[in-house]
C-alpha positions in Angstrom: -0.1 -0.2 -0.1 0.9 3.6 -0.6 0.1 6.8 1.2 -1.9 9.5 -0.8 1.4 12.0 0.0 4.2 9.7 -1.0 4.7 6.9 -3.6 4.9 3.2 -3.0 8.0 0.9 -3.3 7.0 -0.3 -7.0 6.8 3.3 -8.0 10.0 4.2 -6.7 11.6 1.0 -8.1 10.1 1.9 -11.4 12.0 5.4 -11.3 15.3 4.2 -10.4 15.0 1.7 -13.1 14.3 4.6 -15.7 17.1 7.3 -14.4 19.5 3.8 -14.5 18.2 3.2 -18.7 18.9 6.5 -19.4 22.2 6.6 -17.6 23.3 3.4 -19.6 21.6 5.3 -22.6 23.6 8.4 -22.3 27.1 6.4 -21.8 26.2 4.6 -25.1 25.4 7.3 -27.1 28.6 9.3 -25.7 30.6 6.1 -27.2 28.7 6.2 -30.0 29.9 9.7 -30.9 33.5 8.9 -30.1 33.7 5.3 -31.5 36.6 4.2 -33.7 36.4 2.7 -36.8 35.3 -1.0 -36.3 33.3 -0.3 -32.9 30.0 -0.9 -32.5 26.6 0.8 -33.1 23.6 0.7 -30.7 20.9 -1.3 -32.5 18.0 -1.1 -29.6 17.9 0.6 -26.1 15.7 -0.6 -23.8 14.9 -0.4 -20.2 16.6 -3.5 -19.7 19.5 -4.3 -22.3 21.5 -2.8 -24.9 21.8 -5.1 -28.1 25.0 -3.8 -30.4 26.2 -5.3 -33.7 29.8 -4.5 -36.0 29.7 -1.6 -38.3 28.1 -1.5 -41.8 30.9 -0.8 -44.1 29.8 1.3 -47.5 29.7 -0.7 -50.8 33.2 -0.6 -53.0 34.3 -1.7 -56.4 32.6 -1.4 -60.2 29.6 -2.9 -61.5 30.0 -5.1 -64.8 28.3 -2.5 -66.8 30.6 0.3 -65.6 33.8 -2.4 -66.3 32.4 -2.5 -69.7 32.1 1.1 -70.8 35.8 1.8 -69.0 37.0 -0.8 -71.7 35.5 0.3 -74.3 36.5 4.0 -73.8 40.3 2.4 -73.2 40.1 0.5 -76.4 39.3 4.0 -78.1 41.8 5.4 -76.6 44.6 2.6 -77.2 43.4 2.5 -80.9 43.7 6.2 -81.4 47.4 6.3 -80.1 48.2 3.2 -82.6 46.9 5.9 -85.5 48.8 8.3 -84.1 51.9 6.7 -84.0 51.2 4.8 -87.4 50.6 8.1 -89.0 53.9 9.7 -87.6 56.2 6.5 -89.2 54.3 7.0 -92.3 55.4 10.8 -92.1 58.7 10.0 -91.3 59.5 7.2 -93.7 58.0 9.4 -96.6 60.0 12.3 -95.2 63.2 10.4 -94.9 62.6 9.2 -98.3 62.0 12.2 -99.7 65.2 13.8 -98.6 67.1 10.5 -99.5 65.9 10.8 -103.1 66.6 14.9 -103.2 70.3 14.0 -101.9 70.8 11.6 -104.2 69.7 13.1 -107.4 71.7 16.1 -106.6 74.8 14.5 -105.7 74.5 12.1 -109.2 73.7 15.5 -111.2 76.5 17.2 -109.7 79.2 14.2 -110.4 77.9 14.0 -114.0 78.1 18.0 -114.1 81.8 17.8 -113.3 83.2 15.3 -115.5 81.0 16.4 -118.3 82.6 19.8 -117.8 86.0 18.4 -118.4 85.0 16.5 -121.4 87.1 18.0 -124.3 90.1 19.3 -122.3 92.8 18.4 -124.1 95.3 20.9 -122.4 96.2 24.8 -124.0 93.7 24.1 -126.7 90.5 22.0 -126.7 90.0 19.0 -128.6 87.4 20.7 -131.0 90.3 23.0 -132.1 92.6 20.7 -132.6 90.5 18.6 -135.4 89.4 21.7 -137.1 90.8 21.1 -141.0 93.0 24.4 -141.4 95.0 23.1 -138.0 95.5 19.7 -138.9 98.8 18.7 -141.3 100.3 15.4 -141.7 103.4 16.4 -139.9 101.3 17.8 -137.0 98.2 15.5 -136.1 95.2 16.8 -134.2 96.3 14.1 -131.6 99.2 12.2 -131.3 98.2 8.8 -130.4 100.7 6.2 -129.5 98.4 3.7 -129.5 98.7 3.9 -133.2 101.3 3.0 -135.5 103.1 5.6 -137.5 101.3 5.0 -140.7 97.8 5.0 -138.9 98.7 8.2 -137.1 100.0 9.5 -140.5 96.2 8.6 -142.1 94.5 10.0 -138.8 92.7 6.4 -138.5 92.1 6.5 -134.9 89.4 3.9 -135.5 92.3 1.5 -135.4 92.5 1.6 -131.7 90.4 -1.4 -130.6 90.0 -0.5 -127.2 87.2 2.0 -126.2 88.9 3.4 -123.3 92.0 4.5 -125.5 89.8 6.3 -128.1 90.8 9.8 -126.8 90.2 11.1 -130.3 86.7 11.2 -129.1 85.9 13.0 -125.9 82.2 12.4 -125.6 80.4 9.1 -126.8 76.8 7.8 -125.9 74.5 4.8 -126.4 71.0 4.9 -126.5 68.9 2.5 -124.7 66.3 0.7 -126.9 62.9 2.3 -126.8 63.9 5.1 -124.8 63.4 8.2 -127.4 61.1 11.0 -126.4 57.3 9.9 -126.4 58.5 6.3 -125.2 57.0 4.6 -121.9 59.7 2.5 -120.1 58.1 0.5 -117.4 60.2 0.2 -114.0 60.6 -2.8 -111.8 61.4 -3.1 -108.4 64.1 -5.5 -109.1 66.5 -4.4 -112.2 66.5 -6.7 -115.0 69.5 -8.3 -116.8 70.7 -6.2 -120.0 72.6 -7.6 -122.9 74.3 -5.7 -126.1 71.4 -5.3 -127.9 70.0 -3.3 -125.2 71.5 -0.3 -126.6 71.7 1.0 -130.4 75.4 0.7 -131.7 77.4 0.0 -128.8 80.5 -1.9 -129.5 81.0 -5.7 -128.4 84.3 -4.5 -126.9 82.7 -1.8 -124.5 79.6 -3.8 -123.2 82.4 -7.2 -122.6 84.1 -4.8 -119.9 80.8 -4.2 -118.1 80.5 -6.9 -115.1 78.8 -9.8 -115.7 75.3 -10.2 -115.6 74.0 -11.1 -112.0 77.3 -9.5 -110.4 77.3 -6.3 -108.7 77.5 -3.5 -111.1 76.3 -5.0 -114.1 74.4 -2.7 -116.3 70.5 -2.5 -116.4 68.5 -2.3 -119.5 66.1 0.9 -119.9 68.8 3.4 -119.3 71.4 5.2 -121.6 75.4 5.1 -121.4 77.9 7.9 -121.5 81.5 7.7 -122.2 84.1 10.6 -121.5 87.9 11.1 -122.1 89.5 14.1 -121.2 92.9 15.3 -119.6 92.7 15.6 -116.0 92.1 19.2 -114.4 95.5 19.7 -113.2 99.1 18.6 -114.4 102.7 18.7 -113.6 104.6 21.1 -115.7 107.1 19.7 -118.2 110.6 20.4 -117.6 112.5 18.8 -120.7 111.1 16.5 -123.4 113.6 14.3 -125.5 112.1 12.4 -128.7 113.3 9.3 -128.9 112.2 5.6 -128.9 112.1 5.7 -125.7 111.4 9.2 -125.2 111.9 11.0 -122.0 109.9 13.4 -120.3 110.9 15.2 -117.2 108.5 17.2 -114.9 108.1 19.1 -112.0 108.7 16.4 -109.1 106.7 18.9 -106.7 103.9 18.6 -108.9 103.6 14.8 -109.0 100.6 14.5 -106.5 98.5 16.0 -109.3 99.6 12.8 -111.7 98.1 10.1 -109.0 95.2 11.5 -107.2 92.7 8.5 -106.9 94.9 6.4 -108.8 98.1 4.3 -107.1 99.8 3.4 -109.9 99.0 5.0 -112.9 100.2 4.9 -116.9 97.9 6.5 -119.1 99.1 10.1 -119.3 98.9 12.9 -121.8 101.6 15.9 -122.7 100.1 19.1 -124.6 101.0 22.6 -125.2 99.3 25.2 -127.6 100.2 23.7 -130.9 100.1 20.0 -130.0 98.8 17.1 -127.7 99.3 13.5 -127.5 98.1 10.8 -125.2 100.7 7.6 -124.3 101.2 4.6 -122.2 104.3 5.4 -120.2 106.8 2.7 -120.1 108.6 3.9 -116.6 107.7 6.1 -114.3 109.4 7.9 -111.4 107.0 10.3 -109.7 109.2 11.1 -106.6 112.9 11.5 -107.2 115.3 12.8 -104.5 114.7 17.2 -104.7 115.3 19.0 -106.2 115.9 16.4 -108.9 112.8 16.2 -111.3 110.3 13.4 -111.9 111.0 11.5 -115.1 108.7 8.9 -117.2 110.1 7.2 -120.7 107.8 6.3 -123.4 108.7 3.3 -125.6 107.1 1.7 -128.0 105.7 -1.4 -126.0 103.4 -2.6 -124.2 99.9 -0.7 -125.4 102.2 1.7 -127.1 102.5 0.9 -131.2 104.8 4.2 -131.8 106.8 6.6 -129.8 107.7 10.3 -129.7 110.4 9.5 -132.4 109.4 12.3 -135.4 107.1 14.1 -132.9 107.9 17.9 -132.8 109.4 19.0 -129.6 106.8 20.2 -126.8 107.5 23.9 -125.6 109.5 23.4 -122.3 107.9 25.6 -120.1 104.6 25.9 -121.7 103.8 22.1 -121.9 101.8 20.3 -119.4 101.8 16.8 -118.3 98.6 15.2 -117.7 96.6 12.1 -116.4 94.3 10.4 -119.5 91.1 9.8 -117.8 88.5 7.6 -119.8 85.3 6.5 -117.8 82.1 5.3 -118.3 78.6 6.4 -116.7 75.8 4.0 -116.4 73.1 2.3 -114.2 73.8 -1.1 -112.6 72.2 -3.2 -110.3 74.4 -3.4 -106.6 75.0 -6.2 -104.6 72.0 -5.6 -102.6 69.8 -6.0 -106.2 69.0 -1.7 -105.8 69.6 0.2 -108.7 72.5 2.4 -108.7 74.7 5.3 -110.6 78.0 3.6 -111.7 81.2 4.8 -113.2 83.5 2.4 -115.0 87.0 3.4 -115.2 89.7 2.3 -117.8 93.4 2.1 -115.9 96.7 0.8 -117.1 100.2 0.2 -115.2 103.5 1.5 -116.7 104.7 -0.6 -119.4 101.8 -3.6 -119.1 100.8 -5.0 -122.3 96.9 -4.6 -121.9 94.2 -2.6 -119.9 93.5 -3.4 -116.1 90.1 -5.2 -115.7 88.1 -2.0 -115.8 86.8 -0.7 -112.1 83.1 -0.2 -111.6 82.6 2.2 -108.7 79.4 2.8 -107.2 78.6 6.2 -106.6 74.7 6.9 -105.9 72.5 4.2 -104.9 68.6 4.7 -105.8 69.5 6.0 -109.7 67.0 4.0 -111.6 67.4 5.6 -114.9 69.9 7.8 -116.6 68.3 9.6 -120.1 70.8 11.6 -122.2 69.8 14.3 -125.0 73.1 15.9 -127.0 73.2 19.6 -128.2 74.7 19.6 -131.5 76.6 22.5 -133.0 74.8 24.3 -136.1 77.5 23.7 -138.1 77.9 19.8 -138.1 80.1 19.3 -141.1 84.0 18.2 -140.8 85.1 21.1 -142.8 82.9 23.7 -140.8 83.9 25.8 -138.3 81.7 25.6 -135.2 79.7 28.4 -134.5 78.9 27.7 -130.7 75.4 28.0 -131.2 73.6 24.9 -130.2 71.1 24.0 -133.3 69.6 20.7 -132.1 69.0 18.9 -129.0 68.9 15.0 -130.1 69.6 11.4 -128.8 72.6 9.4 -129.2 70.7 7.5 -132.5 69.6 10.7 -134.0 72.6 12.3 -133.9 75.4 9.6 -135.0 75.1 9.7 -138.7 76.7 6.5 -140.4 79.1 8.1 -142.6 81.1 10.1 -139.5 79.8 9.6 -136.5 83.4 11.1 -135.2 82.6 14.4 -136.7 79.2 14.5 -135.0 80.5 14.0 -131.7 83.3 16.3 -132.1 80.3 18.7 -132.4 78.2 18.3 -129.1 78.7 21.4 -127.2 75.8 20.6 -124.6 74.3 17.5 -122.9 71.1 17.2 -121.0 71.1 14.9 -118.4 67.4 13.3 -117.0 67.5 11.5 -113.8 64.8 8.9 -112.2 65.9 8.5 -108.6 64.0 6.6 -105.7 64.2 6.1 -102.2 66.0 3.2 -100.9 63.4 2.0 -98.5 59.4 2.0 -99.0 57.7 4.8 -97.9 54.8 2.7 -96.4 52.3 5.1 -98.4 51.7 4.8 -102.3 53.1 7.8 -104.0 50.0 9.7 -106.0 49.7 9.0 -109.7 48.8 11.1 -112.4 45.2 10.3 -111.9 45.4 11.4 -108.6 47.0 14.8 -108.9 50.8 13.4 -108.2 53.9 14.1 -110.1 54.0 13.0 -113.4 57.4 10.5 -113.8 58.8 12.0 -117.1 62.3 12.7 -117.8 63.3 14.4 -121.4 60.4 13.4 -122.8 60.5 9.4 -121.6 57.5 8.9 -119.5 58.2 5.7 -116.5 55.6 3.8 -115.2 56.6 2.8 -111.9 55.8 -0.5 -109.9 53.5 -0.3 -106.7 56.0 -0.7 -104.0 55.3 2.4 -102.2 58.5 3.7 -102.8 59.2 7.5 -103.6 60.5 8.5 -106.7 61.4 11.8 -108.3 62.9 13.0 -111.9 66.0 15.5 -111.6 66.8 17.4 -115.0 70.1 19.7 -115.9 71.7 21.0 -119.2 75.1 21.1 -118.8 77.5 22.8 -121.1 80.7 21.2 -122.3 83.1 23.9 -120.6 86.0 22.9 -123.0 83.7 23.5 -126.2 82.3 26.6 -125.3 82.6 29.2 -128.5 86.1 30.7 -128.6 87.3 28.1 -125.9 
């Protein structure tokens, strides 16, 4: 029982339990407010107990749809990067091929220019002037050649010299490749083909046999012209004494002997010239570097390649005469050891006193030259009895230039050479060059059109006109 003015025992106990429950609740809530990760959350706070459970962590990771979207975006980015790198590589190969082609084309033109300008160099007076009718007499021929007998020399029968490398009476000769005249089309192949003597019109068998054999490095390829040049070297040694006879003796300034050996270790083909006469010969013995101040000396006997000597030759003017190395070279397009086309130079040489020319050496000059096309500017006066005017009257191929009756005179009237080169990149460019139909560059040199293969190599044509410096009017 309880009194009216106070609470009974049961009411008191209930109030005490409520106070305890509130204290417990406050303690739990305080711990919850200051909990650390991994703590416990209150689940229910009752009058008698508190039940708790571990903390619920938030969800982490990707759903399948999110993963597929991420993979698709990544694939697109990778494809874009691959395309960028592929385009960069293509642009690099194209620019590299273009640069290499331009470099090779300029270098090839420069080499041809240098030797073409020397064609006809015969010392003080050029070869064209020496062969003018008024300057030639039996006692003073246009060009003395010890490769002829005295009788052949007297008759001016220079054709009796059987070796193409020794025909110094004709400073320039060309041979036209079959079906390469202006207006023709030439098919180019990735790997150059093999040529025969019939690949050029009028080429002597002796000249073709001097080329490297088919299938070897340096063998000539069809569809490209051949150019033969003969001249006295640009510099020489001053002659200090000339003693005719068999053997004849030629003495020269030993300090200048290095000019006679530039590029060759043991030369044997030489020329001597002043303003009255010129001669080509093979030295029998050579002493280039005697003990100073003794002069250099060589002898010339009618042996070896020489069919005669300087027995009846008028003396050369001491102090005016110069001694030169005689150069005879052939330019052509050949196939190198890597089966690529290249510009080659074949040089004729012979050691002192030997009975035959050395095997011609073919030097690879510029890789990537696929075709050499030539046209020759002929003087308006073409007759042997006419004096050249210095005016170029026509530009002709070798076939059209040479008449059957007098080919030597026709070549002596050439004063200009037009050169056309087709050059290609050494490596594929990874992008096909645009054709005419696509607005690309037309591959045509001196009227000859080239049809290239689909090998993605960059190709370009280079042309130049070279005046023969030693045949300029009045020279």
